[in-house]
N, CA, C and O of each residue as an XYZ file, in Angstrom:
736
protein
N     -17.323     77.508    -62.858
C     -18.182     78.658    -62.748
C     -17.594     80.212    -62.958
O     -16.596     80.610    -62.357
N     -18.187     80.847    -63.687
C     -17.413     82.146    -63.964
C     -17.329     83.258    -62.994
O     -18.190     83.462    -62.138
N     -16.368     83.901    -63.141
C     -16.376     85.058    -61.950
C     -17.677     85.824    -61.725
O     -17.888     86.120    -60.549
N     -18.402     86.126    -62.436
C     -19.754     87.011    -62.336
C     -20.891     86.108    -61.452
O     -21.584     86.522    -60.523
N     -20.865     84.903    -61.969
C     -21.750     83.958    -61.250
C     -21.348     83.903    -59.707
O     -22.147     84.095    -58.790
N     -19.897     83.592    -59.544
C     -19.496     83.484    -58.359
C     -19.468     84.764    -57.563
O     -19.549     84.603    -56.346
N     -19.369     86.014    -58.007
C     -19.587     87.100    -57.228
C     -21.100     87.222    -56.908
O     -21.312     87.623    -55.764
N     -22.030     87.006    -57.542
C     -23.598     86.887    -57.338
C     -23.616     85.840    -56.172
O     -23.865     86.227    -55.030
N     -23.411     84.805    -56.381
C     -23.638     83.927    -55.234
C     -23.079     84.167    -53.965
O     -23.617     83.888    -52.894
N     -21.906     84.731    -54.134
C     -21.042     85.485    -52.699
C     -22.010     86.517    -52.187
O     -22.380     86.530    -51.013
N     -22.402     87.362    -53.072
C     -23.301     88.488    -52.673
C     -24.418     88.024    -52.027
O     -24.860     88.693    -51.092
N     -24.976     86.970    -52.362
C     -26.410     86.355    -51.766
C     -25.938     85.484    -50.360
O     -26.679     85.313    -49.392
N     -24.880     85.101    -50.447
C     -24.300     84.508    -49.004
C     -24.136     85.370    -48.028
O     -24.493     85.175    -46.867
N     -23.401     86.704    -48.597
C     -23.077     87.656    -47.590
C     -24.550     88.297    -47.024
O     -24.648     88.534    -45.820
N     -25.710     88.572    -47.955
C     -26.821     88.995    -47.731
C     -27.434     87.934    -46.457
O     -27.795     88.319    -45.345
N     -27.436     86.734    -46.879
C     -27.933     85.601    -46.001
C     -27.236     85.812    -44.632
O     -27.906     85.769    -43.600
N     -25.844     86.048    -44.607
C     -25.261     86.222    -43.357
C     -25.503     87.566    -42.697
O     -25.485     87.660    -41.470
N     -25.695     88.452    -43.367
C     -26.329     89.798    -42.931
C     -27.694     89.539    -42.070
O     -27.879     90.031    -40.957
N     -28.712     88.610    -42.816
C     -29.850     88.554    -42.332
C     -29.851     87.685    -41.227
O     -30.742     87.870    -40.398
N     -28.854     86.563    -40.992
C     -28.695     85.844    -39.820
C     -28.233     86.569    -38.599
O     -28.492     86.175    -37.462
N     -27.410     87.846    -38.921
C     -27.058     88.530    -37.849
C     -27.892     89.811    -37.818
O     -27.392     90.729    -37.168
N     -28.775     89.983    -38.254
C     -29.834     91.156    -38.078
C     -30.407     91.277    -36.721
O     -30.827     90.237    -36.213
N     -30.503     92.534    -35.960
C     -30.112     93.747    -36.637
C     -28.509     94.028    -36.247
O     -27.985     93.650    -35.199
N     -27.948     94.655    -37.149
C     -26.312     94.901    -36.888
C     -26.401     96.348    -36.296
O     -26.729     97.377    -36.888
N     -26.016     96.179    -34.930
C     -25.824     97.584    -34.235
C     -24.870     98.160    -34.448
O     -23.853     97.535    -34.149
N     -24.694     99.305    -34.929
C     -23.672    100.128    -35.187
C     -22.432    100.318    -33.703
O     -21.257    100.629    -33.901
N     -22.855    100.125    -32.667
C     -22.108    100.219    -31.550
C     -21.538     98.807    -31.295
O     -20.864     98.873    -30.268
N     -21.530     97.814    -31.700
C     -21.112     96.400    -31.740
C     -20.282     96.343    -33.012
O     -20.324     97.122    -33.964
N     -19.434     95.149    -32.825
C     -18.511     94.844    -34.057
C     -18.929     93.974    -34.925
O     -18.162     93.462    -35.741
N     -20.309     93.675    -34.849
C     -20.798     92.971    -36.017
C     -20.647     93.450    -37.304
O     -20.423     92.731    -38.278
N     -20.799     95.000    -37.332
C     -20.800     95.591    -38.646
C     -19.276     95.290    -39.263
O     -18.945     95.197    -40.445
N     -18.629     95.192    -38.300
C     -17.075     95.166    -38.965
C     -16.947     93.861    -39.525
O     -16.331     93.697    -40.578
N     -17.453     92.967    -38.937
C     -17.556     91.253    -39.575
C     -18.284     91.403    -40.934
O     -17.872     90.902    -41.980
N     -19.398     92.139    -40.811
C     -20.027     92.030    -42.121
C     -19.228     92.753    -43.409
O     -19.218     92.405    -44.590
N     -18.578     93.859    -42.768
C     -17.625     94.615    -44.003
C     -16.502     93.613    -44.206
O     -16.252     93.469    -45.402
N     -15.681     92.807    -43.322
C     -14.825     92.014    -43.846
C     -15.363     90.826    -44.520
O     -14.644     90.144    -45.251
N     -16.509     90.570    -44.320
C     -16.955     89.233    -45.193
C     -17.404     89.816    -46.623
O     -17.637     89.038    -47.549
N     -17.495     90.931    -46.745
C     -17.943     91.413    -48.127
C     -16.761     91.204    -49.130
O     -17.013     90.935    -50.305
N     -15.466     91.326    -48.679
C     -14.297     91.165    -49.338
C     -14.107     89.752    -50.018
O     -13.962     89.647    -51.236
N     -14.114     88.770    -49.236
C     -13.866     87.461    -49.708
C     -15.036     86.891    -50.351
O     -14.837     86.079    -51.256
N     -16.464     87.250    -49.958
C     -17.473     86.622    -50.553
C     -17.704     87.128    -52.078
O     -17.825     86.331    -53.008
N     -17.753     88.548    -52.237
C     -18.029     89.169    -53.604
C     -16.851     90.234    -53.883
O     -16.354     90.172    -55.008
N     -16.512     90.883    -53.290
C     -15.367     92.027    -53.817
C     -14.113     91.480    -54.332
O     -13.478     91.944    -55.278
N     -13.790     90.390    -53.588
C     -12.325     89.924    -54.102
C     -12.590     89.075    -55.390
O     -11.575     88.911    -56.067
N     -13.877     88.428    -55.936
C     -13.553     87.556    -57.100
C     -13.923     89.024    -58.058
O     -13.192     89.047    -59.049
N     -14.726     90.047    -58.004
C     -14.647     91.009    -58.914
C     -13.287     91.618    -58.827
O     -12.877     91.844    -59.966
N     -12.489     91.947    -57.964
C     -11.341     92.479    -57.909
C     -10.286     91.794    -58.754
O      -9.441     92.429    -59.385
N     -10.394     90.104    -58.737
C      -9.461     89.312    -59.213
C      -9.634     89.508    -60.916
O      -8.686     89.116    -61.597
N     -10.550     89.970    -61.458
C     -10.792     90.268    -62.872
C      -9.758     91.269    -63.512
O      -9.498     91.360    -64.712
N      -9.156     92.091    -62.357
C      -8.079     92.992    -62.965
C      -7.010     92.346    -62.844
O      -6.201     92.933    -63.562
N      -6.527     91.494    -62.368
C      -5.082     90.876    -62.417
C      -5.205     89.182    -63.007
O      -6.293     88.607    -63.044
N      -4.257     88.703    -63.329
C      -4.099     87.214    -63.850
C      -4.184     86.470    -62.537
O      -3.251     86.421    -61.736
N      -5.466     85.841    -62.350
C      -5.119     84.775    -61.272
C      -5.746     83.514    -61.776
O      -6.816     83.565    -62.382
N      -5.092     82.322    -61.540
C      -5.476     81.203    -61.999
C      -6.984     80.590    -61.640
O      -7.487     80.784    -60.533
N      -7.563     79.933    -62.546
C      -8.936     79.689    -62.579
C      -9.389     78.506    -61.154
O     -10.426     78.346    -60.510
N      -8.183     77.931    -61.121
C      -8.226     76.969    -59.827
C      -8.621     77.704    -58.454
O      -9.407     77.279    -57.607
N      -7.782     79.093    -58.425
C      -7.837     79.874    -57.267
C      -9.249     80.408    -57.378
O      -9.929     80.242    -56.365
N      -9.858     81.042    -58.447
C     -10.946     81.598    -58.553
C     -12.114     80.498    -58.187
O     -13.086     80.741    -57.472
N     -11.887     79.516    -58.679
C     -13.049     78.397    -58.244
C     -12.895     78.094    -56.890
O     -13.973     77.645    -56.499
N     -11.992     78.126    -55.892
C     -11.639     77.864    -54.709
C     -12.128     79.134    -53.762
O     -12.275     78.933    -52.556
N     -12.330     80.204    -54.222
C     -12.439     81.451    -53.612
C     -13.758     81.409    -52.780
O     -13.783     81.644    -51.572
N     -15.068     81.025    -53.675
C     -16.402     80.852    -52.967
C     -16.321     79.847    -51.886
O     -16.662     80.181    -50.751
N     -15.856     78.513    -52.154
C     -16.031     77.607    -50.949
C     -15.025     78.199    -49.757
O     -15.405     77.979    -48.607
N     -13.952     78.827    -49.905
C     -13.357     79.246    -48.835
C     -13.810     80.525    -48.123
O     -13.646     80.758    -46.926
N     -14.329     81.225    -48.910
C     -15.091     82.509    -48.284
C     -16.476     82.036    -47.644
O     -16.800     82.719    -46.672
N     -17.360     81.012    -47.981
C     -18.338     80.761    -47.312
C     -17.884     80.057    -45.999
O     -18.590     80.159    -44.996
N     -16.689     79.324    -45.975
C     -16.380     78.775    -44.574
C     -15.853     79.941    -43.791
O     -15.903     79.940    -42.561
N     -15.389     80.857    -44.427
C     -15.034     82.050    -43.483
C     -16.219     82.782    -42.990
O     -16.184     83.299    -41.874
N     -17.245     82.860    -43.726
C     -18.362     83.430    -43.292
C     -19.067     82.833    -42.276
O     -19.696     83.394    -41.378
N     -18.863     81.194    -42.556
C     -19.520     80.308    -41.488
C     -18.751     80.653    -40.067
O     -19.446     80.901    -39.081
N     -17.504     80.666    -39.983
C     -16.497     81.057    -38.860
C     -16.966     82.246    -38.161
O     -16.946     82.365    -36.935
N     -17.416     83.181    -39.039
C     -17.841     84.425    -38.231
C     -19.456     84.358    -37.698
O     -20.032     85.371    -37.300
N     -20.051     83.130    -37.743
C     -21.122     83.090    -37.334
C     -21.257     82.257    -35.692
O     -22.120     82.285    -34.814
N     -19.998     81.580    -35.833
C     -20.025     80.715    -34.547
C     -19.245     81.486    -33.722
O     -18.652     82.489    -34.118
N     -19.205     80.952    -32.267
C     -18.309     81.948    -30.987
C     -16.747     81.367    -31.622
O     -16.436     80.491    -32.430
N     -16.020     82.309    -30.828
C     -14.681     82.236    -31.137
C     -14.217     80.741    -30.684
O     -14.986     80.131    -29.941
N     -13.220     80.228    -31.017
C     -12.741     78.986    -30.655
C     -12.143     78.061    -31.882
O     -12.018     78.527    -33.014
N     -11.880     77.062    -31.637
C     -10.997     75.811    -32.341
C     -11.680     75.877    -33.537
O     -11.065     76.224    -34.546
N     -13.160     75.529    -33.601
C     -14.090     75.265    -34.820
C     -13.807     76.507    -35.508
O     -13.085     76.562    -36.504
N     -14.361     77.478    -34.989
C     -14.195     78.639    -35.952
C     -12.946     79.037    -36.636
O     -12.790     79.537    -37.749
N     -11.976     78.660    -35.601
C     -10.567     79.140    -36.369
C     -10.242     78.147    -37.447
O      -9.571     78.499    -38.417
N     -10.762     76.730    -37.299
C     -10.646     75.841    -38.495
C     -11.159     76.153    -39.792
O     -10.587     76.015    -40.873
N     -12.469     76.655    -39.522
C     -13.266     76.928    -40.789
C     -12.807     78.272    -41.271
O     -13.303     78.690    -42.317
N     -11.981     78.951    -40.678
C     -11.441     80.090    -41.510
C      -9.847     79.717    -42.129
O      -9.304     80.436    -42.968
N      -9.309     78.666    -41.651
C      -7.761     78.289    -42.422
C      -8.063     78.081    -43.713
O      -7.151     78.507    -44.422
N      -9.112     77.525    -44.443
C      -8.999     77.368    -45.882
C      -9.101     79.056    -46.501
O      -8.605     79.365    -47.584
N      -9.614     79.754    -45.869
C      -9.378     81.385    -46.470
C      -7.795     81.551    -46.362
O      -7.248     81.754    -47.445
N      -7.110     81.510    -45.436
C      -5.715     81.681    -45.184
C      -4.893     80.733    -46.300
O      -4.049     81.233    -47.043
N      -5.193     79.485    -46.329
C      -4.465     78.936    -47.442
C      -4.682     79.427    -48.896
O      -3.799     79.573    -49.741
N      -5.875     79.634    -49.029
C      -6.215     80.193    -50.627
C      -5.397     81.669    -50.668
O      -4.672     81.847    -51.646
N      -5.469     82.605    -49.777
C      -4.848     83.688    -49.782
C      -3.210     83.422    -49.785
O      -2.513     84.135    -50.507
N      -2.605     82.386    -48.967
C      -1.153     82.248    -49.249
C      -0.981     81.849    -50.815
O      -0.206     82.450    -51.559
N      -1.766     80.805    -51.209
C      -1.186     80.132    -52.412
C      -1.519     81.440    -53.678
O      -0.835     81.517    -54.699
N      -2.427     82.190    -53.439
C      -2.571     83.515    -54.258
C      -1.309     84.453    -54.266
O      -0.827     84.904    -55.305
N      -0.787     84.719    -52.915
C       0.298     85.486    -52.819
C       1.599     84.734    -53.395
O       2.410     85.383    -54.055
N       1.800     83.356    -53.143
C       2.834     82.616    -53.795
C       2.932     82.688    -55.383
O       3.979     82.735    -56.028
N       1.521     82.687    -55.928
C       1.494     82.729    -57.209
C       2.077     83.913    -57.864
O       2.781     83.854    -58.872
N       1.717     85.103    -57.177
C       2.057     86.483    -57.702
C       3.486     86.622    -57.254
O       4.237     87.300    -57.955
N       3.876     86.135    -56.317
C       5.237     86.371    -56.121
C       6.153     85.554    -56.985
O       7.225     86.099    -57.246
N       5.946     84.333    -57.491
C       6.503     83.664    -58.371
C       6.346     84.307    -59.684
O       7.325     84.296    -60.432
N       5.273     84.857    -60.066
C       5.144     85.626    -61.449
C       6.157     86.795    -61.295
O       6.809     87.133    -62.284
N       6.334     87.478    -60.014
C       7.368     88.535    -60.037
C       8.539     88.427    -60.244
O       9.247     89.340    -60.669
N       9.011     86.997    -59.903
C      10.601     86.529    -60.121
C      10.781     86.455    -61.480
O      11.937     86.358    -61.892
N       9.789     86.485    -62.326
C      10.127     86.372    -63.676
C       9.954     87.465    -64.410
O      10.070     87.453    -65.636
N       9.626     88.628    -63.644
C       9.394     90.159    -64.317
C      10.287     91.080    -63.348
O      10.573     90.844    -62.174
N      10.604     92.027    -64.017
C      11.184     93.294    -63.203
C      10.041     94.275    -62.998
O       9.355     94.509    -63.992
N       9.768     94.816    -61.985
C       8.732     95.283    -61.792
C       8.968     96.932    -61.808
O       9.029     97.578    -60.762
N       9.079     97.465    -62.986
C       9.495     98.736    -63.297
C       8.006     99.488    -63.501
O       8.120    100.707    -63.631
N       6.927     99.089    -63.541
C       5.650     99.312    -63.555
C       4.990     99.862    -62.178
O       5.324     99.157    -61.226
N       4.348    100.677    -61.915
C       3.859    100.929    -60.706
C       2.634    100.003    -60.419
O       2.290     99.685    -59.281
N       1.943     99.559    -61.692
C       0.816     98.773    -61.382
C       1.082     97.623    -61.120
O       0.338     97.105    -60.286
N       2.146     96.806    -61.660
C       3.039     95.546    -61.150
C       3.289     95.821    -59.780
O       2.968     94.876    -59.061
N       3.716     96.717    -59.233
C       4.211     96.788    -57.809
C       3.149     96.843    -57.118
O       3.180     96.161    -56.093
N       1.810     97.668    -57.404
C       0.501     97.736    -56.345
C       0.038     96.395    -56.397
O      -0.509     96.016    -55.362
N       0.110     95.583    -57.317
C      -0.585     94.389    -57.482
C       0.147     93.341    -56.795
O      -0.509     92.514    -56.162
N       1.547     93.247    -56.831
C       2.227     92.256    -55.800
C       1.781     92.740    -54.356
O       1.071     92.082    -53.596
N       2.342     94.065    -54.084
C       1.969     94.430    -52.670
C       0.321     93.980    -52.175
O      -0.024     93.618    -51.050
N      -0.339     94.100    -53.116
C      -1.817     93.718    -52.797
C      -2.121     92.078    -52.334
O      -2.884     91.644    -51.471
N      -1.357     91.484    -53.116
C      -1.146     89.966    -52.709
C      -0.449     89.406    -51.884
O      -0.715     88.240    -51.593
N       0.739     90.138    -51.217
C       1.421     89.842    -50.411
C       0.618     90.333    -48.916
O       0.839     89.674    -47.900
N      -0.120     91.276    -48.880
C      -0.681     92.054    -47.714
C      -2.089     91.060    -47.469
O      -2.640     91.130    -46.371
N      -2.604     90.207    -48.451
C      -4.103     89.335    -48.323
C      -3.850     88.393    -47.344
O      -4.650     88.238    -46.421
N      -2.838     87.748    -47.432
C      -2.557     86.645    -46.384
C      -2.164     87.033    -44.815
O      -2.122     86.221    -43.891
N      -1.891     88.426    -44.722
C      -1.855     88.949    -43.573
C      -3.032     89.150    -42.731
O      -3.105     88.954    -41.518
N      -4.106     89.639    -43.661
C      -5.481     89.819    -43.248
C      -6.012     88.476    -42.760
O      -6.683     88.410    -41.731
N      -5.720     87.428    -43.480
C      -6.333     85.881    -43.181
C      -5.651     85.582    -42.059
O      -6.427     85.191    -41.186
N      -4.346     85.605    -41.660
C      -3.738     85.324    -40.513
C      -4.433     86.010    -39.418
O      -4.727     85.320    -38.442
N      -4.718     87.147    -39.417
C      -5.504     88.086    -38.120
C      -6.741     87.315    -38.265
O      -7.162     86.882    -37.193
N      -7.531     86.988    -39.437
C      -8.786     86.260    -39.369
C      -8.890     85.010    -38.456
O      -9.841     84.740    -37.724
N      -7.886     84.379    -38.603
C      -7.732     83.092    -37.971
C      -7.662     83.331    -36.464
O      -8.286     82.637    -35.661
N      -6.830     84.402    -36.105
C      -6.414     84.715    -34.783
C      -7.730     85.246    -34.154
O      -8.014     84.958    -32.991
N      -8.506     85.998    -34.902
C      -9.892     86.461    -34.439
C     -10.770     85.488    -33.908
O     -11.220     85.524    -32.762
N     -11.048     84.481    -34.888
C     -11.919     83.454    -34.849
C     -11.356     82.206    -33.526
O     -12.045     81.475    -32.813
N     -10.152     82.336    -33.587
C      -9.619     81.495    -32.411
C      -9.893     82.332    -31.147
O     -10.298     81.758    -30.136
N      -9.725     83.442    -31.156
C      -9.915     84.495    -29.763
C      -8.622     84.527    -29.313
O      -8.479     84.564    -28.091
N      -7.488     84.521    -30.121
C      -6.068     84.766    -29.686
C      -6.015     86.203    -30.082
O      -6.542     86.626    -31.111
N      -5.300     87.006    -29.150
C      -5.090     88.418    -29.172
C      -3.353     88.498    -29.146
O      -2.699     88.517    -28.104
N      -2.917     88.529    -30.188
C      -1.504     88.841    -30.685
C      -1.066     90.233    -29.995
O      -1.698     91.285    -30.095
N       0.047     90.057    -29.330
C       0.747     91.192    -28.789
C      -0.066     91.862    -27.816
O       0.178     93.054    -27.632
N      -1.049     91.284    -27.113
C      -1.880     91.719    -26.367
C      -2.878     92.702    -26.706
O      -3.463     93.341    -25.832
N      -3.113     92.863    -28.023
C      -4.252     93.749    -28.490
C      -5.495     93.210    -28.204
O      -5.669     92.007    -28.008
N      -6.462     94.142    -28.168
C      -7.795     93.903    -27.668
C      -8.600     93.147    -28.689
O      -8.259     93.281    -29.864
N      -9.485     92.477    -28.440
C     -10.410     91.662    -29.554
C     -10.858     92.556    -30.586
O     -10.786     92.121    -31.735
N     -11.312     93.737    -30.411
C     -11.604     94.782    -31.332
C     -10.535     95.109    -32.252
O     -10.777     95.102    -33.459
N      -9.244     95.429    -31.770
C      -8.269     95.965    -32.669
C      -7.715     94.624    -33.582
O      -7.291     94.810    -34.722
N      -7.756     93.275    -32.984
C      -7.835     92.043    -34.001
C      -8.829     92.231    -35.014
O      -8.382     92.387    -36.150
N      -9.858     92.249    -34.896
C     -11.076     92.369    -35.924
C     -10.868     93.521    -36.807
O     -11.161     93.431    -37.999
N     -10.321     94.732    -36.246
C     -10.171     95.791    -37.220
C      -9.008     95.487    -38.049
O      -8.916     95.944    -39.188
N      -8.026     94.660    -37.476
C      -6.630     94.406    -38.480
C      -7.203     93.490    -39.676
O      -6.941     93.675    -40.865
N      -7.894     92.636    -39.246
C      -8.433     91.853    -40.231
C      -9.311     92.759    -41.495
O      -9.267     92.533    -42.705
N     -10.070     93.793    -40.811
C     -10.704     94.567    -42.262
C      -9.758     95.588    -42.691
O      -9.937     96.140    -43.777
N      -8.589     95.952    -41.814
C      -7.584     97.045    -42.763
C      -6.922     95.904    -43.623
O      -7.119     96.119    -44.819
N      -6.236     94.817    -43.399
C      -5.789     94.086    -44.446
C      -6.260     93.815    -45.505
O      -5.630     93.613    -46.543
N      -7.695     93.773    -45.319
C      -8.638     93.155    -46.615
C      -8.974     94.372    -47.546
O      -9.212     94.215    -48.743
N      -8.978     95.553    -46.947
C      -9.350     96.905    -47.685
C      -8.074     97.654    -47.741
O      -7.604     97.796    -48.870
N      -7.558     98.055    -46.956
C      -6.339     99.039    -47.290
C      -4.998     98.282    -47.800
O      -4.110     98.736    -48.521
N      -5.107     97.021    -47.226
C      -3.883     96.196    -47.620
C      -4.151     95.362    -48.659
O      -3.222     94.658    -49.056
N      -5.422     95.265    -49.295
C      -5.472     94.460    -50.795
C      -6.233     95.005    -51.694
O      -5.868     94.894    -52.865
N      -7.387     95.678    -51.415
C      -8.225     96.488    -52.375
C      -7.558     97.763    -52.755
O      -7.627     98.116    -53.932
N      -6.918     98.493    -51.886
C      -6.555     99.744    -52.237
C      -5.464     99.596    -53.025
O      -5.336    100.266    -54.050
N      -4.507     98.649    -52.605
C      -3.380     98.723    -53.872
C      -3.669     97.994    -55.170
O      -3.052     98.229    -56.209
N      -4.661     97.077    -55.057
C      -5.072     96.288    -56.514
C      -5.903     97.321    -57.341
O      -5.895     97.326    -58.572
N      -6.585     98.152    -56.616
C      -7.458     99.144    -57.583
C      -6.352    100.345    -57.785
O      -6.429    100.971    -58.842
N      -5.601    100.611    -57.096
C      -4.523    101.556    -57.496
C      -3.699    101.246    -58.688
O      -3.386    102.051    -59.565
N      -3.355     99.887    -58.621
C      -2.549     99.386    -59.715
C      -3.455     99.185    -61.175
O      -3.075     99.245    -62.345
N      -4.655     98.951    -60.658
C      -5.649     98.977    -61.850
C      -5.652    100.621    -62.385
O      -5.505    100.818    -63.591
N      -5.763    101.374    -61.783
C      -6.125    102.856    -62.174
C      -4.769    103.430    -62.829
O      -4.874    104.159    -63.815
N      -3.615    103.147    -62.354
C      -2.187    103.637    -63.117
C      -2.167    102.850    -64.277
O      -1.847    103.396    -65.333
N      -2.449    101.686    -64.260
C      -2.479    100.832    -65.627
C      -3.222    101.307    -66.428
O      -2.804    101.160    -67.576
N      -4.358    101.933    -66.333
C      -5.413    102.063    -67.346
C      -5.476    103.837    -67.623
O      -6.020    104.348    -68.602
N      -4.852    104.518    -66.625
C      -5.070    106.021    -66.693
C      -3.837    106.548    -67.012
O      -2.905    105.745    -67.008
N      -3.565    107.856    -67.327
C      -2.351    108.502    -67.594
C      -2.211    109.563    -66.308
O      -3.119    110.036    -65.625
N      -1.115    109.727    -66.231
C      -0.589    111.118    -65.202
C       0.550    110.545    -64.445
O       0.572    109.460    -63.864
N       1.601    111.535    -64.545
C       2.585    111.222    -63.492
C       2.234    111.335    -61.747
O       2.894    110.754    -60.886
N       1.219    112.091    -61.523
C       0.764    112.210    -60.199
C      -0.078    111.050    -59.712
O      -0.323    110.759    -58.541
N      -0.466    110.456    -60.785
C      -1.326    108.981    -60.529
C       0.005    107.920    -60.312
O      -0.061    107.138    -59.364
N       0.988    107.904    -61.034
C       2.122    106.877    -60.874
C       2.630    107.019    -59.720
O       3.108    106.056    -59.120
N       2.608    108.432    -59.143
C       3.338    108.985    -57.967
C       2.877    108.138    -56.634
O       3.474    107.477    -55.784
N       1.424    108.521    -56.907
C       0.583    108.156    -55.889
C       0.284    106.325    -55.900
O      -0.265    105.726    -54.975
N       0.619    105.908    -56.734
C       0.521    104.212    -56.768
C       1.735    103.792    -56.230
O       1.687    102.763    -55.557
N       2.998    104.438    -56.387
C       4.061    103.872    -55.509
C       3.984    104.387    -53.991
O       4.577    103.774    -53.103
N       3.267    105.480    -53.745
C       2.942    105.837    -52.287
C       2.250    104.636    -51.576
O       2.550    104.085    -50.517
N       1.108    104.350    -52.567
C       0.231    103.327    -51.784
C       0.788    102.008    -51.563
O       0.495    101.307    -50.595
N       1.776    101.615    -52.685
C       2.314    100.600    -52.489
C       3.367    100.580    -51.240
O       3.978     99.547    -50.964
């Protein structure tokens, strides 16, 4: 399955998830879950087109993201946590692949550094997702903070450095390079 089709299917699954949780109350944390699930279901496959990711990883993304979205339909507990573990494994494999790639190259380019940082932060978001689905509150954080940390690491931790790396790799400017180092 190519990335475009996978992104479209992920978007459809995300819409189904939204429908099952409708209405999404802006005063509840359901909307945060909806934002979180947009990343693995359809934003991440699109973003992976910007970097070199193995085809096996790309093919495993939709099933792992679908299990994660199922976990967010269930009450917190062991079943929901176990359904989120494949997403954690996938993100750890992606980070390991990027780290292994890093060992072969010297990161003089800010784009490469941004991509490495993005892939290293992604499993952190997945760890917090497992903690949220388990109902575990690390360091005594409230459930809201745990869920918001999942969102933070999927967007500010992964998407922001990844897109910054793409921008600095395709556009010119010393301020852009400096800001990419700042993002990293």
